[in-house]
PAFI-699567 format. One record per residue: residue number from 0; residue in three letters; z, y, x of N, C-alpha, C in turn. Coordinates in steps of 0.02 Angstrom, whole numbers, plus 50000, padded with zeros to 5 digits. Layout:
<atoms>
   nr  rest   n_c3   n_c2   n_c1  ca_c3  ca_c2  ca_c1   c_c3   c_c2   c_c1
  NUM   ala      Z      Y      X      Z      Y      X      Z      Y      X
...
</atoms>
This chain:
<atoms>
   nr  rest   n_c3   n_c2   n_c1  ca_c3  ca_c2  ca_c1   c_c3   c_c2   c_c1
    0   met  50116  48755  49128  50067  48797  49094  50010  48815  49142
    1   ser  49949  48801  49121  49892  48816  49164  49874  48890  49161
    2   asp  49833  48912  49208  49810  48982  49208  49771  48997  49143
    3   lys  49733  48948  49120  49695  48958  49058  49741  48965  48998
    4   asp  49794  48924  48996  49843  48930  48941  49875  48999  48942
    5   leu  49892  49022  49001  49924  49088  49007  49877  49143  48985
    6   leu  49814  49138  49003  49765  49187  48981  49761  49189  48905
    7   asn  49762  49131  48873  49760  49129  48800  49822  49160  48769
    8   ile  49879  49148  48800  49942  49177  48774  49940  49253  48779
    9   val  49916  49279  48835  49911  49351  48844  49861  49380  48794
   10   ser  49805  49346  48785  49755  49369  48737  49784  49372  48666
   11   gln  49823  49322  48648  49854  49321  48581  49905  49377  48574
   12   glu  49939  49393  48628  49988  49447  48626  49955  49514  48613
   13   leu  49895  49523  48641  49860  49587  48631  49826  49592  48563
   14   ala  49812  49534  48533  49778  49534  48468  49821  49571  48417
   15   gly  49789  49611  48377  49826  49649  48326  49852  49715  48352
   16   thr  49843  49729  48416  49862  49794  48444  49798  49832  48461
   17   gln  49806  49894  48481  49747  49934  48499  49716  49910  48564
   18   tyr  49750  49863  48598  49724  49836  48661  49693  49767  48651
   19   ala  49679  49749  48589  49647  49684  48575  49581  49679  48612
   20   ser  49570  49619  48640  49509  49609  48680  49486  49538  48674
   21   ser  49421  49531  48662  49391  49464  48661  49363  49446  48729
   22   ser  49374  49490  48778  49349  49479  48846  49402  49497  48897
   23   leu  49442  49447  48916  49492  49454  48968  49466  49420  49031
   24   thr  49457  49458  49084  49430  49431  49146  49483  49431  49200
   25   pro  49502  49372  49225  49551  49369  49280  49524  49406  49342
   26   leu  49567  49444  49374  49548  49482  49433  49577  49449  49495
   27   ser  49538  49447  49548  49562  49421  49612  49589  49478  49654
   28   gly  49622  49460  49707  49646  49511  49753  49722  49513  49756
   29   gly  49756  49507  49699  49828  49507  49699  49855  49437  49710
   30   thr  49917  49432  49730  49947  49367  49742  50006  49353  49696
   31   ala  50041  49405  49674  50105  49395  49641  50100  49389  49565
   32   asn  50050  49421  49534  50048  49425  49462  49981  49400  49434
   33   phe  49981  49390  49369  49919  49371  49334  49889  49436  49307
   34   val  49831  49454  49333  49802  49519  49318  49732  49508  49287
   35   tyr  49719  49545  49233  49656  49538  49197  49627  49607  49182
   36   arg  49562  49609  49178  49528  49668  49151  49509  49652  49079
   37   ala  49530  49695  49033  49517  49684  48962  49466  49735  48938
   38   gln  49409  49711  48915  49361  49754  48880  49385  49760  48808
   39   leu  49404  49819  48788  49435  49828  48722  49384  49817  48666
   40   asp  49408  49785  48613  49364  49775  48555  49346  49842  48524
   41   gln  49393  49890  48527  49381  49957  48503  49406  50007  48555
   42   pro  49367  50057  48573  49391  50107  48621  49455  50141  48596
   43   leu  49496  50163  48642  49555  50202  48624  49533  50272  48602
   44   pro  49577  50309  48569  49558  50376  48545  49531  50422  48599
   45   asp  49553  50411  48662  49528  50454  48716  49463  50428  48747
   46   gly  49435  50375  48717  49372  50348  48741  49378  50291  48790
   47   thr  49439  50273  48809  49450  50218  48857  49421  50153  48829
   48   glu  49380  50120  48869  49347  50059  48847  49375  49996  48879
   49   ser  49411  50004  48934  49440  49946  48968  49508  49963  48996
   50   val  49551  49913  49002  49618  49922  49030  49633  49863  49076
   51   ile  49685  49871  49116  49710  49816  49157  49772  49787  49123
   52   val  49773  49722  49118  49831  49688  49089  49865  49648  49145
   53   lys  49929  49661  49155  49966  49631  49211  50025  49593  49183
   54   his  50024  49528  49194  50078  49485  49168  50118  49455  49226
   55   thr  50184  49458  49220  50228  49436  49274  50268  49375  49253
   56   glu  50272  49327  49299  50315  49268  49290  50366  49267  49348
   57   ala  50412  49220  49345  50465  49215  49396  50441  49176  49457
   58   phe  50378  49182  49472  50348  49152  49531  50285  49191  49547
   59   ile  50255  49179  49605  50194  49216  49620  50134  49177  49596
   60   ala  50084  49213  49575  50027  49182  49540  49990  49132  49584
   61   leu  49985  49146  49649  49946  49103  49693  49985  49044  49720
   62   asn  50051  49043  49708  50092  48987  49731  50154  48982  49687
   63   arg  50150  48941  49637  50203  48937  49587  50268  48909  49616
   64   glu  50265  48879  49675  50326  48855  49708  50366  48913  49739
   65   phe  50332  48970  49749  50365  49029  49779  50396  49069  49722
   66   lys  50462  49063  49716  50497  49097  49662  50510  49170  49679
   67   leu  50501  49213  49630  50510  49284  49638  50535  49311  49571
   68   pro  50590  49348  49571  50618  49371  49507  50568  49410  49465
   69   ala  50562  49391  49402  50516  49426  49357  50538  49497  49345
   70   glu  50601  49512  49358  50627  49580  49348  50591  49631  49391
   71   arg  50553  49609  49440  50517  49656  49483  50471  49700  49443
   72   cys  50445  49674  49388  50398  49714  49348  50433  49770  49311
   73   leu  50499  49764  49302  50536  49818  49268  50539  49880  49311
   74   phe  50542  49870  49377  50543  49927  49422  50475  49962  49423
   75   glu  50422  49922  49419  50355  49953  49414  50349  49992  49349
   76   glu  50374  49964  49295  50372  50000  49231  50407  50067  49238
   77   ser  50467  50067  49266  50507  50128  49271  50473  50181  49314
   78   ile  50447  50160  49372  50417  50210  49416  50351  50236  49389
   79   leu  50311  50194  49357  50248  50218  49328  50261  50268  49273
   80   lys  50312  50256  49232  50330  50304  49180  50350  50371  49211
   81   ala  50391  50367  49263  50414  50428  49296  50356  50465  49329
   82   leu  50310  50428  49358  50254  50458  49394  50205  50494  49349
   83   asp  50212  50486  49285  50172  50527  49239  50186  50601  49250
   84   gly  50245  50616  49278  50264  50685  49292  50240  50710  49359
   85   leu  50208  50667  49399  50181  50688  49463  50107  50703  49455
   86   pro  50088  50766  49462  50017  50783  49452  49973  50747  49503
   87   ser  49912  50731  49483  49864  50702  49530  49849  50755  49583
   88   lys  49831  50732  49643  49816  50778  49698  49741  50782  49707
   89   gln  49715  50843  49701  49644  50854  49712  49633  50886  49780
   90   asn  49591  50855  49819  49578  50880  49887  49505  50897  49893
   91   arg  49491  50961  49904  49423  50984  49912  49407  50992  49986
   92   ser  49349  50968  50005  49328  50974  50074  49296  51042  50085
   93   asn  49309  51071  50144  49277  51134  50162  49209  51124  50194
   94   ser  49190  51061  50198  49127  51044  50232  49067  51061  50189
   95   ser  49011  51071  50222  48949  51080  50186  48919  51013  50166
   96   asp  48948  50959  50193  48926  50891  50177  48944  50876  50105
   97   val  48895  50865  50063  48907  50854  49992  48946  50790  49979
   98   gln  48951  50746  50030  48987  50684  50021  49062  50693  50020
   99   thr  49087  50750  50038  49159  50759  50044  49184  50818  50003
  100   gln  49159  50826  49943  49177  50885  49904  49247  50880  49872
  101   glu  49262  50824  49839  49326  50820  49804  49350  50748  49799
  102   val  49413  50738  49817  49445  50673  49810  49509  50683  49769
  103   thr  49517  50645  49716  49577  50650  49674  49616  50585  49679
  104   val  49680  50591  49698  49724  50533  49706  49776  50535  49650
  105   lys  49785  50479  49617  49834  50475  49562  49859  50404  49553
  106   thr  49911  50398  49514  49934  50332  49493  49906  50317  49423
  107   pro  49893  50255  49408  49867  50239  49341  49921  50249  49288
  108   arg  49898  50266  49229  49945  50274  49172  49968  50206  49148
  109   leu  50030  50203  49128  50056  50143  49095  50050  50153  49020
  110   phe  50004  50116  48989  49993  50124  48917  50049  50091  48876
  111   ser  50068  50031  48896  50121  49996  48859  50152  49943  48904
  112   phe  50214  49924  48886  50247  49870  48923  50292  49832  48875
  113   asn  50284  49766  48874  50323  49722  48831  50377  49689  48873
  114   arg  50439  49710  48864  50493  49683  48905  50511  49611  48887
  115   glu  50490  49589  48829  50504  49520  48809  50457  49471  48844
  116   thr  50397  49494  48859  50348  49450  48890  50329  49471  48961
  117   asn  50354  49529  48983  50337  49556  49049  50262  49567  49057
  118   thr  50232  49595  49005  50160  49609  49005  50149  49684  49001
  119   ala  50112  49710  49049  50097  49782  49052  50023  49794  49039
  120   val  50009  49849  49005  49940  49872  48996  49934  49938  49034
  121   ile  49888  49939  49082  49884  49993  49130  49813  50022  49132
  122   glu  49808  50085  49148  49744  50119  49155  49699  50083  49206
  123   asp  49636  50077  49188  49587  50044  49231  49545  50095  49268
  124   leu  49526  50079  49329  49474  50116  49364  49414  50071  49365
  125   pro  49369  50078  49316  49314  50030  49309  49269  50026  49371
  126   asp  49242  49967  49381  49194  49955  49435  49221  49978  49502
  127   ser  49283  49957  49517  49315  49978  49579  49335  49917  49620
  128   leu  49356  49930  49681  49384  49878  49724  49435  49912  49769
  129   asp  49473  49872  49805  49524  49903  49848  49491  49932  49911
  130   leu  49525  49980  49941  49497  50016  49997  49483  49970  50057
  131   lys  49526  49921  50068  49514  49874  50123  49448  49838  50114
  132   ser  49436  49811  50055  49374  49775  50041  49314  49822  50045
  133   phe  49324  49884  50022  49270  49933  50025  49249  49946  50097
  134   leu  49299  49954  50141  49284  49969  50211  49250  49910  50246
  135   ile  49269  49850  50225  49240  49790  50256  49167  49779  50234
  136   ser  49152  49802  50175  49085  49790  50148  49032  49818  50195
  137   thr  48979  49782  50202  48926  49801  50249  48898  49871  50234
  138   ala  48888  49884  50169  48859  49949  50151  48904  50006  50174
  139   ala  48968  49998  50162  49014  50051  50180  49019  50060  50255
  140   ser  49027  50004  50291  49037  50010  50363  48976  50039  50398
  141   asn  48918  50031  50369  48857  50057  50400  48843  50130  50381
  142   asn  48875  50154  50329  48857  50220  50303  48914  50271  50303
  143   leu  48974  50251  50316  49029  50299  50315  49026  50346  50375
  144   thr  49029  50410  50361  49032  50459  50415  49105  50474  50431
  145   gln  49117  50502  50489  49185  50519  50509  49213  50572  50462
  146   glu  49170  50618  50442  49191  50672  50398  49213  50644  50330
  147   trp  49175  50597  50304  49191  50567  50239  49256  50527  50243
  148   ala  49263  50486  50295  49323  50445  50303  49385  50489  50313
  149   ser  49377  50542  50351  49433  50588  50363  49456  50620  50298
  150   ser  49409  50636  50254  49427  50667  50190  49466  50618  50146
  151   ile  49449  50554  50150  49488  50503  50113  49559  50500  50141
  152   gly  49565  50498  50207  49630  50496  50238  49672  50558  50222
  153   his  49640  50616  50225  49675  50679  50209  49703  50677  50138
  154   ala  49662  50653  50092  49684  50650  50022  49743  50602  50013
  155   leu  49740  50545  50046  49794  50496  50040  49858  50522  50072
  156   gly  49852  50555  50130  49910  50582  50163  49942  50638  50122
  157   asn  49900  50681  50095  49925  50735  50053  49960  50709  49991
  158   trp  49931  50657  49961  49962  50627  49902  50029  50595  49919
  159   leu  50032  50556  49974  50094  50522  49991  50150  50572  50005
  160   gln  50133  50626  50040  50185  50676  50053  50208  50710  49989
  161   ser  50162  50722  49943  50181  50753  49879  50225  50705  49839
  162   phe  50211  50640  49843  50253  50589  49809  50323  50588  49840
  163   his  50327  50589  49905  50392  50589  49938  50432  50652  49921
  164   his  50399  50709  49920  50432  50772  49902  50454  50771  49829
  165   trp  50411  50747  49785  50427  50741  49714  50489  50698  49705
  166   ala  50492  50643  49741  50548  50596  49734  50614  50626  49758
  167   asp  50610  50675  49803  50671  50707  49829  50700  50758  49781
  168   asn  50661  50778  49731  50685  50829  49684  50744  50803  49644
  169   glu  50792  50847  49632  50852  50828  49595  50834  50800  49526
  170   ala  50778  50823  49499  50757  50799  49433  50741  50725  49433
  171   gln  50730  50697  49492  50714  50625  49497  50774  50583  49518
  172   ser  50834  50611  49514  50893  50574  49536  50903  50510  49496
  173   gly  50887  50513  49432  50893  50453  49391  50843  50399  49411
  174   val  50783  50422  49429  50732  50375  49452  50754  50343  49518
  175   ala  50782  50384  49562  50805  50358  49627  50860  50307  49617
  176   ala  50905  50321  49571  50960  50274  49558  50933  50207  49532
  177   glu  50881  50211  49491  50851  50149  49465  50814  50111  49520
  178   met  50776  50147  49561  50739  50113  49614  50785  50084  49667
  179   asp  50844  50113  49675  50892  50088  49723  50918  50019  49704
  180   lys  50908  50000  49641  50930  49934  49618  50881  49879  49638
  181   asn  50822  49898  49662  50771  49848  49679  50785  49818  49748
  182   gln  50845  49792  49755  50867  49770  49821  50836  49703  49841
  183   tyr  50819  49662  49793  50788  49598  49811  50722  49610  49847
  184   met  50681  49655  49819  50616  49668  49850  50623  49707  49915
  185   arg  50673  49751  49918  50688  49787  49980  50705  49737  50036
  186   asp  50749  49689  50020  50770  49640  50070  50713  49592  50088
  187   leu  50670  49577  50039  50612  49535  50053  50566  49570  50103
  188   lys  50556  49634  50094  50514  49673  50140  50543  49671  50210
  189   phe  50608  49678  50215  50641  49674  50280  50630  49606  50312
  190   met  50638  49554  50273  50633  49486  50299  50564  49471  50326
  191   val  50512  49489  50288  50444  49470  50309  50418  49514  50365
  192   asn  50455  49567  50382  50436  49609  50438  50484  49603  50497
  193   tyr  50547  49620  50487  50593  49625  50543  50625  49559  50563
  194   asp  50638  49515  50515  50657  49447  50534  50598  49413  50568
  195   ala  50538  49424  50541  50478  49394  50570  50466  49420  50641
  196   leu  50483  49482  50653  50474  49510  50721  50509  49467  50772
  197   val  50572  49451  50759  50612  49412  50806  50590  49339  50805
  198   asn  50574  49313  50746  50555  49242  50741  50488  49227  50774
  199   thr  50446  49278  50781  50380  49267  50811  50383  49261  50887
  200   ile  50438  49280  50917  50444  49278  50990  50430  49208  51016
  201   asp  50458  49158  50983  50450  49089  51007  50380  49061  50995
  202   lys  50342  49094  50952  50273  49072  50941  50226  49098  50996
  203   tyr  50245  49155  51025  50206  49185  51079  50253  49202  51137
  204   pro  50285  49152  51166  50336  49166  51218  50309  49202  51279
  205   thr  50248  49187  51298  50219  49220  51357  50209  49295  51345
  206   ile  50189  49312  51284  50175  49382  51267  50239  49419  51248
  207   leu  50283  49387  51211  50340  49422  51181  50408  49405  51212
  208   gly  50410  49355  51255  50474  49331  51281  50517  49384  51313
  209   asn  50487  49429  51351  50525  49481  51386  50546  49538  51341
  210   ser  50525  49536  51277  50541  49591  51231  50597  49573  51183
  211   arg  50629  49517  51193  50679  49493  51145  50736  49544  51134
  212   glu  50760  49574  51188  50815  49621  51182  50795  49681  51140
  213   val  50737  49709  51155  50713  49768  51116  50702  49748  51044
  214   phe  50670  49692  51032  50656  49670  50963  50720  49660  50924
  215   ser  50771  49633  50956  50835  49623  50922  50867  49690  50903
  216   lys  50860  49739  50947  50886  49806  50932  50847  49838  50875
  217   val  50781  49828  50875  50739  49855  50821  50759  49824  50755
  218   arg  50769  49759  50754  50790  49725  50692  50857  49752  50669
  219   glu  50904  49761  50715  50970  49786  50698  50965  49857  50669
  220   met  50923  49898  50699  50912  49966  50674  50885  49964  50603
  221   ala  50834  49923  50591  50804  49918  50524  50853  49891  50473
  222   ala  50895  49844  50494  50946  49817  50449  50996  49871  50429
  223   gly  51012  49914  50476  51058  49969  50462  51029  50020  50413
  224   glu  50963  50023  50410  50930  50071  50364  50933  50047  50292
  225   leu  50944  49983  50281  50940  49956  50213  50990  49988  50165
  226   ser  51045  50012  50192  51096  50043  50148  51084  50117  50138
  227   arg  51033  50145  50171  51020  50217  50164  50969  50229  50108
  228   lys  50986  50275  50064  50942  50289  50008  50922  50363  50004
  229   asp  50951  50405  50046  50931  50475  50045  50945  50505  50113
  230   gly  50933  50571  50118  50939  50604  50182  50872  50609  50216
  231   asn  50870  50641  50273  50807  50654  50308  50769  50589  50322
  232   gly  50708  50585  50295  50666  50527  50307  50680  50468  50262
  233   phe  50724  50476  50214  50741  50421  50169  50736  50443  50096
  234   gly  50723  50396  50052  50718  50410  49981  50674  50358  49948
  235   ile  50648  50374  49890  50603  50327  49855  50540  50318  49896
  236   ile  50520  50256  49905  50456  50240  49938  50415  50193  49894
  237   his  50350  50192  49906  50307  50146  49870  50327  50074  49886
  238   gly  50337  50061  49950  50361  49995  49971  50307  49945  49989
  239   asp  50246  49956  49966  50190  49912  49983  50127  49954  49988
  240   phe  50132  50008  50026  50079  50058  50030  50031  50038  50086
  241   trp  49973  50012  50066  49923  49991  50114  49854  49995  50082
  242   ser  49803  49983  50121  49734  49992  50096  49717  49944  50040
  243   gly  49752  49889  50033  49740  49842  49978  49767  49866  49912
  244   asn  49809  49918  49913  49837  49945  49851  49811  50015  49836
  245   val  49753  50030  49863  49716  50092  49846  49650  50070  49816
  246   leu  49638  50091  49755  49574  50075  49722  49524  50131  49732
  247   ile  49462  50113  49743  49408  50161  49753  49346  50135  49717
  248   pro  49307  50178  49686  49246  50154  49652  49198  50120  49701
  249   lys  49166  50068  49677  49116  50034  49719  49059  50081  49738
  250   thr  49047  50129  49695  48992  50177  49706  49016  50241  49739
  251   ala  49071  50237  49777  49101  50297  49805  49053  50339  49847
  252   leu  49008  50306  49882  48961  50343  49924  48905  50375  49884
  253   glu  48900  50356  49820  48846  50382  49778  48871  50434  49729
  254   gln  48937  50447  49728  48964  50496  49681  49010  50545  49718
  255   pro  48981  50584  49762  49021  50626  49806  49056  50685  49771
  256   asn  49031  50706  49714  49059  50766  49683  49130  50758  49659
  257   his  49147  50697  49637  49216  50685  49616  49232  50612  49628
  258   leu  49278  50599  49674  49296  50531  49693  49369  50517  49675
  259   pro  49382  50474  49626  49452  50457  49608  49478  50399  49650
  260   leu  49541  50403  49670  49576  50348  49703  49639  50333  49663
  261   phe  49653  50270  49651  49713  50249  49615  49761  50215  49664
  262   ile  49825  50232  49659  49877  50199  49698  49912  50149  49651
  263   ile  49907  50085  49667  49929  50033  49621  49985  49990  49651
  264   asp  50009  49943  49610  50058  49891  49630  50123  49921  49657
  265   trp  50167  49937  49610  50229  49973  49626  50291  49928  49622
  266   glu  50284  49863  49622  50341  49819  49614  50390  49821  49672
  267   leu  50367  49840  49731  50412  49844  49788  50442  49914  49796
  268   cys  50432  49957  49748  50460  50025  49752  50536  50020  49757
  269   his  50565  50054  49806  50637  50054  49815  50656  50114  49857
  270   cys  50719  50122  49872  50741  50176  49916  50746  50149  49987
  271   gly  50717  50186  50033  50717  50164  50102  50686  50215  50148
  272   ala  50666  50193  50207  50637  50237  50258  50565  50255  50240
  273   arg  50551  50319  50235  50484  50342  50219  50433  50319  50271
  274   ala  50456  50309  50332  50412  50288  50386  50378  50221  50370
  275   leu  50409  50181  50328  50380  50116  50312  50315  50123  50273
  276   asp  50311  50174  50229  50249  50185  50192  50192  50203  50239
  277   leu  50206  50248  50285  50153  50268  50332  50136  50211  50380
  278   gly  50187  50178  50406  50176  50126  50455  50135  50068  50429
  279   gln  50149  50047  50368  50111  49991  50341  50038  50010  50330
  280   met  50026  50069  50304  49958  50092  50293  49920  50096  50359
  281   phe  49950  50127  50409  49916  50135  50473  49903  50068  50507
  282   ala  49951  50023  50503  49943  49958  50534  49885  49920  50503
  283   glu  49883  49919  50437  49830  49882  50403  49762  49914  50416
  284   leu  49759  49979  50418  49696  50012  50434  49673  49995  50505
  285   tyr  49720  49999  50552  49700  49986  50621  49679  49913  50632
  286   leu  49708  49867  50594  49686  49797  50601  49613  49789  50581
  287   leu  49588  49833  50538  49516  49831  50521  49475  49851  50582
  288   lys  49500  49898  50620  49466  49917  50682  49472  49861  50733
  289   his  49531  49833  50739  49543  49781  50790  49501  49718  50778
  290   phe  49501  49694  50716  49467  49631  50702  49394  49640  50683
  291   lys  49378  49697  50650  49310  49706  50623  49272  49764  50654
  292   asp  49305  49799  50700  49274  49856  50734  49248  49908  50685
  293   ile  49289  49923  50634  49271  49973  50583  49301  50040  50604
  294   asp  49259  50084  50631  49283  50148  50655  49313  50191  50600
  295   ala  49286  50184  50540  49310  50225  50484  49385  50217  50472
  296   ala  49412  50159  50489  49483  50147  50479  49526  50194  50521
  297   thr  49505  50206  50584  49543  50252  50626  49531  50324  50605
  298   trp  49472  50339  50580  49459  50407  50556  49503  50422  50495
  299   ile  49515  50372  50454  49559  50382  50396  49630  50397  50419
  300   ile  49654  50362  50470  49721  50375  50496  49726  50447  50521
  301   gln  49677  50469  50558  49678  50537  50584  49676  50589  50528
  302   gly  49634  50576  50477  49632  50621  50420  49697  50620  50382
  303   phe  49728  50562  50377  49792  50554  50342  49844  50601  50371
  304   met  49848  50603  50438  49899  50645  50470  49885  50719  50463
  305   lys  49824  50737  50445  49811  50808  50429  49834  50824  50358
  306   gly  49839  50773  50317  49864  50782  50249  49939  50776  50243
  307   tyr  49968  50731  50283  50041  50722  50284  50068  50763  50342
  308   gln  50087  50824  50328  50099  50873  50380  50171  50875  50404
  309   asn  50179  50903  50465  50245  50918  50493  50289  50857  50501
  310   leu  50260  50802  50523  50299  50742  50539  50336  50755  50604
  311   asp  50403  50750  50604  50440  50761  50666  50433  50700  50712
  312   asp  50447  50710  50776  50437  50657  50825  50480  50596  50810
  313   glu  50541  50606  50787  50585  50549  50772  50553  50504  50720
  314   thr  50526  50535  50667  50494  50495  50615  50429  50464  50640
  315   ala  50392  50501  50681  50330  50474  50709  50344  50410  50749
  316   phe  50396  50411  50790  50414  50351  50828  50434  50294  50781
  317   arg  50469  50311  50727  50490  50259  50679  50428  50230  50644
  318   val  50380  50272  50628  50317  50248  50598  50283  50200  50647
  319   leu  50280  50219  50709  50246  50178  50759  50281  50112  50770
  320   ile  50347  50112  50768  50384  50049  50773  50362  50002  50717
  321   his  50356  50029  50657  50336  49986  50601  50264  49963  50608
  322   val  50222  50005  50636  50153  49984  50649  50153  49923  50695
  323   gly  50190  49927  50750  50193  49872  50797  50224  49809  50767
  324   val  50277  49818  50728  50309  49762  50694  50259  49728  50648
  325   his  50221  49767  50612  50171  49739  50565  50119  49698  50603
  326   phe  50095  49723  50659  50047  49686  50699  50074  49617  50717
  327   ile  50136  49616  50741  50166  49553  50764  50180  49506  50707
  328   ala  50205  49533  50651  50225  49490  50595  50165  49465  50555
  329   trp  50112  49506  50550  50058  49490  50503  49992  49470  50535
  330   ala  49976  49495  50594  49912  49477  50624  49902  49401  50631
  331   pro  49955  49363  50650  49945  49291  50655  49936  49255  50588
  332   leu  49948  49291  50533  49946  49259  50467  49881  49270  50431
  333   ile  49836  49310  50459  49773  49326  50424  49722  49271  50439
  334   pro  49707  49228  50391  49663  49171  50405  49590  49193  50413
  335   gly  49560  49168  50466  49488  49178  50476  49466  49247  50494
  336   trp  49513  49291  50515  49493  49359  50529  49461  49368  50598
  337   gly  49482  49327  50645  49455  49334  50712  49473  49275  50754
  338   thr  49459  49281  50818  49473  49227  50865  49548  49226  50881
  339   ser  49570  49171  50911  49639  49167  50932  49654  49220  50985
  340   gln  49604  49238  51024  49613  49290  51074  49624  49358  51041
  341   gln  49587  49371  50988  49597  49434  50951  49667  49437  50920
  342   val  49691  49381  50895  49758  49379  50867  49810  49393  50921
  343   glu  49802  49360  50978  49849  49371  51033  49847  49443  51057
  344   asp  49788  49473  51058  49781  49543  51079  49817  49589  51029
  345   ala  49813  49572  50965  49848  49612  50914  49923  49606  50923
  346   val  49947  49546  50937  50019  49536  50949  50040  49574  51012
  347   arg  50000  49571  51063  50015  49607  51125  50017  49682  51114
  348   leu  49969  49708  51076  49969  49779  51061  50030  49798  51020
  349   gly  50048  49755  50972  50109  49767  50933  50170  49771  50977
  350   arg  50175  49725  51025  50231  49726  51073  50234  49793  51110
  351   asp  50177  49815  51136  50176  49877  51175  50195  49937  51131
  352   ile  50169  49939  51070  50184  49995  51026  50258  49996  51009
  353   val  50287  49938  50993  50358  49935  50976  50401  49958  51035
  354   thr  50387  49931  51094  50430  49947  51152  50422  50019  51174
  355   lys  50361  50045  51172  50351  50115  51192  50379  50164  51141
  356   ala  50373  50147  51077  50402  50191  51025  50478  50187  51026
  357   trp  50505  50127  51038  50578  50120  51043  50605  50162  51101
  358   gly  50568  50163  51156  50588  50203  51214  50567  50276  51209
  359   lys  50536  50294  51153  50513  50363  51141  50469  50390  51197
  360   asp  50424  50347  51220  50377  50365  51273  50315  50396  51241
  361   arg  50321  50459  51224  50267  50493  51188  50203  50495  51228
  362   ser  50207  50502  51293  50148  50508  51334  50104  50446  51333
  363   trp  50133  50388  51314  50094  50326  51312  50045  50325  51254
  364   phe  50060  50361  51201  50020  50357  51140  49961  50405  51143
  365   glu  49902  50375  51148  49840  50412  51152  49795  50392  51094
  366   gly  49736  50422  51091  49688  50404  51040  49714  50417  50970
  367   val  49703  50369  50926  49722  50377  50856  49798  50387  50848
  368   trp  49837  50355  50892  49910  50360  50884  49937  50428  50903
  369   lys  49901  50464  50944  49922  50532  50963  49921  50578  50903
  370   ser  49881  50561  50852  49875  50605  50794  49939  50607  50753
  371   leu  49987  50563  50767  50049  50563  50729  50096  50618  50752
  372   phe  50084  50647  50810  50129  50696  50838  50104  50767  50824
  373   arg  50150  50814  50818  50134  50881  50793  50083  50917  50835
  374   asp  50093  50920  50901  50047  50959  50942  49989  50915  50966
  375   arg  49962  50879  50917  49907  50834  50933  49843  50873  50942
</atoms>
């Protein structure tokens, strides 16, 4: 079945419903699913004129040879329904700078889900793009102030902590039990990070060869966490929390009075170490600084830690371990981002962060990484 055939099938499925659309536009950016923006033939009663349609198959959209259980979309359905009970977080800036007055972070509403076809209709944030692409854009990188970027980070950190706290509530025990079943995606996340950590040693033996013992211990530690679903630092996590899964309006710099951010793509939601959510976000943001020299990325990290408060040192070190693991596992896989020297430098930095965090050498962490510790 071609992509065009699939688009026609999805369009026919929507016909006759309130989500009927004669204009389905495939969206780029995702890899796993077939995602479209649908301009509705008739607005919904609340005035909604467009929605996102997300269709899942038992393979990833960009590589049909890569098989992935279609059941992953059922976990996204469950968590999005549950997250209707999590209020959006509004963060008002105390600054006189009109660019940082209010940021609202929320998850999109799930309008409908067809379990027979694995097709979801989800709230759209019109004329938006992901935060990573926004930061890379020339206009943004030339115009973002530290104050503005910090307010974005603060809002995201505040929202993530509220999500983690919400998930710990006894009222969400049923949700936690359901997310704990998402073991395939949990194990996949472990494989592409912690198995990759050890496997990458032989690709960069000069840089990583002397770290084999520490890396093996880190992998063993992370493997031991897979069976933990609650307790301090553990519970429901987003599972794929990074700048590519935060939507921001393209006109964000032109609409300072109210800036909405959407947290999307919940298929990897499972029970695990909360540090993974923070670590992945921080690693991806810092890679923007490393490869593209985007200062705003580090300002977002610093603002984030003002929003995600009272992180204990043990968790901070665990976050940093994941940051370093992410550098080593993912920096070599980003095509065309920088020179081979920049990639090697990212791997080397990842090595240093992992080994210093494993050894709990707090004094080594300066600059943006110092912001993770309480008396920063």
